[in-house]
The first five atom37 places (N, CA, C, CB, O) and aatype in JSON, in Angstrom:
{
  "aatype": [12, 1, 16, 9, 2, 9, 8, 6, 0, 11, 16, 8, 10, 15, 11, 10, 19, 3, 10, 0, 0, 6, 7, 6, 15, 13, 9, 9, 0],
  "atom_mask": [
    [1, 1, 1, 1, 1],
    [1, 1, 1, 1, 1],
    [1, 1, 1, 1, 1],
    [1, 1, 1, 1, 1],
    [1, 1, 1, 1, 1],
    [1, 1, 1, 1, 1],
    [1, 1, 1, 1, 1],
    [1, 1, 1, 1, 1],
    [1, 1, 1, 1, 1],
    [1, 1, 1, 1, 1],
    [1, 1, 1, 1, 1],
    [1, 1, 1, 1, 1],
    [1, 1, 1, 1, 1],
    [1, 1, 1, 1, 1],
    [1, 1, 1, 1, 1],
    [1, 1, 1, 1, 1],
    [1, 1, 1, 1, 1],
    [1, 1, 1, 1, 1],
    [1, 1, 1, 1, 1],
    [1, 1, 1, 1, 1],
    [1, 1, 1, 1, 1],
    [1, 1, 1, 1, 1],
    [1, 1, 1, 0, 1],
    [1, 1, 1, 1, 1],
    [1, 1, 1, 1, 1],
    [1, 1, 1, 1, 1],
    [1, 1, 1, 1, 1],
    [1, 1, 1, 1, 1],
    [1, 1, 1, 1, 1]
  ],
  "atom_positions": [
    [[-138.47, 154.73, 26.98], [-139.7, 155.49, 27.17], [-139.92, 155.7, 28.67], [-140.92, 154.75, 26.53], [-139.85, 154.75, 29.46]],
    [[-140.18, 156.93, 29.04], [-140.4, 157.27, 30.44], [-141.87, 157.12, 30.81], [-139.92, 158.69, 30.73], [-142.75, 157.28, 29.96]],
    [[-142.12, 156.83, 32.08], [-143.48, 156.84, 32.61], [-143.58, 157.99, 33.61], [-143.85, 155.47, 33.28], [-142.76, 158.11, 34.52]],
    [[-144.58, 158.82, 33.42], [-144.76, 160.01, 34.24], [-146.12, 159.92, 34.9], [-144.62, 161.31, 33.4], [-147.12, 159.64, 34.24]],
    [[-146.17, 160.16, 36.21], [-147.47, 160.08, 36.86], [-148.3, 161.33, 36.56], [-147.3, 159.91, 38.39], [-147.77, 162.36, 36.14]],
    [[-149.59, 161.21, 36.76], [-150.51, 162.26, 36.34], [-150.25, 163.57, 37.08], [-151.96, 161.82, 36.57], [-150.39, 164.64, 36.49]],
    [[-149.87, 163.51, 38.34], [-149.59, 164.74, 39.1], [-148.37, 165.46, 38.52], [-149.35, 164.41, 40.6], [-148.4, 166.68, 38.35]],
    [[-147.32, 164.71, 38.22], [-146.13, 165.31, 37.62], [-146.45, 165.88, 36.25], [-144.99, 164.27, 37.52], [-145.95, 166.94, 35.88]],
    [[-147.28, 165.18, 35.49], [-147.66, 165.66, 34.16], [-148.41, 166.99, 34.25], [-148.52, 164.62, 33.44], [-148.17, 167.89, 33.43]],
    [[-149.3, 167.13, 35.22], [-150.03, 168.39, 35.38], [-149.07, 169.52, 35.74], [-151.11, 168.26, 36.46], [-149.22, 170.65, 35.27]],
    [[-148.09, 169.21, 36.59], [-147.15, 170.23, 37.06], [-146.22, 170.69, 35.94], [-146.33, 169.68, 38.22], [-145.88, 171.87, 35.87]],
    [[-145.81, 169.76, 35.07], [-144.78, 170.05, 34.07], [-145.31, 169.93, 32.65], [-143.59, 169.12, 34.26], [-144.56, 169.57, 31.74]],
    [[-146.58, 170.22, 32.44], [-147.19, 169.96, 31.14], [-146.48, 170.67, 30.0], [-148.63, 170.38, 31.17], [-146.22, 170.04, 28.97]],
    [[-146.17, 171.93, 30.15], [-145.54, 172.66, 29.03], [-144.18, 172.08, 28.7], [-145.41, 174.15, 29.37], [-143.8, 172.02, 27.53]],
    [[-143.42, 171.65, 29.71], [-142.12, 171.03, 29.46], [-142.29, 169.7, 28.73], [-141.36, 170.81, 30.79], [-141.53, 169.39, 27.82]],
    [[-143.31, 168.93, 29.12], [-143.56, 167.65, 28.47], [-143.98, 167.84, 27.02], [-144.63, 166.87, 29.23], [-143.6, 167.05, 26.16]],
    [[-144.76, 168.88, 26.75], [-145.15, 169.17, 25.37], [-143.91, 169.49, 24.54], [-146.16, 170.35, 25.32], [-143.8, 169.04, 23.39]],
    [[-142.98, 170.26, 25.1], [-141.74, 170.57, 24.39], [-140.95, 169.29, 24.11], [-140.89, 171.55, 25.2], [-140.42, 169.12, 23.01]],
    [[-140.86, 168.4, 25.1], [-140.14, 167.15, 24.9], [-140.79, 166.3, 23.82], [-140.07, 166.36, 26.21], [-140.1, 165.71, 22.98]],
    [[-142.11, 166.23, 23.82], [-142.82, 165.47, 22.81], [-142.57, 166.04, 21.42], [-144.33, 165.45, 23.11], [-142.42, 165.3, 20.46]],
    [[-142.52, 167.36, 21.32], [-142.27, 168.01, 20.04], [-140.87, 167.67, 19.53], [-142.43, 169.53, 20.18], [-140.64, 167.66, 18.32]],
    [[-139.94, 167.41, 20.44], [-138.58, 167.04, 20.05], [-138.45, 165.55, 19.76], [-137.6, 167.43, 21.15], [-137.38, 165.08, 19.4]],
    [[-139.54, 164.79, 19.92], [-139.53, 163.37, 19.61], [-139.4, 162.46, 20.81], [0.0, 0.0, 0.0], [-139.3, 161.24, 20.65]],
    [[-139.4, 163.01, 22.01], [-139.32, 162.2, 23.23], [-140.62, 161.43, 23.41], [-139.04, 163.11, 24.48], [-141.71, 161.95, 23.18]],
    [[-140.49, 160.16, 23.81], [-141.68, 159.34, 24.06], [-141.85, 159.15, 25.56], [-141.56, 157.97, 23.35], [-140.88, 158.93, 26.28]],
    [[-143.07, 159.24, 26.02], [-143.36, 158.97, 27.43], [-144.81, 158.57, 27.59], [-143.05, 160.2, 28.3], [-145.65, 158.82, 26.72]],
    [[-145.09, 157.94, 28.72], [-146.44, 157.5, 29.06], [-146.88, 158.29, 30.28], [-146.49, 155.95, 29.34], [-146.15, 158.38, 31.26]],
    [[-148.07, 158.85, 30.22], [-148.66, 159.51, 31.39], [-149.63, 158.52, 32.02], [-149.4, 160.86, 30.99], [-150.62, 158.11, 31.41]],
    [[-149.33, 158.14, 33.26], [-150.12, 157.1, 33.92], [-150.59, 157.57, 35.29], [-149.31, 155.81, 34.06], [-151.27, 156.83, 35.99]]
  ]
}
């Protein structure tokens, strides 16, 4: 499981949504 900081999550939100849809797990911290 990856940990992603909040700034990176804001920048790459659509990519992260796609990864989550594929079953990828990550924590936004």
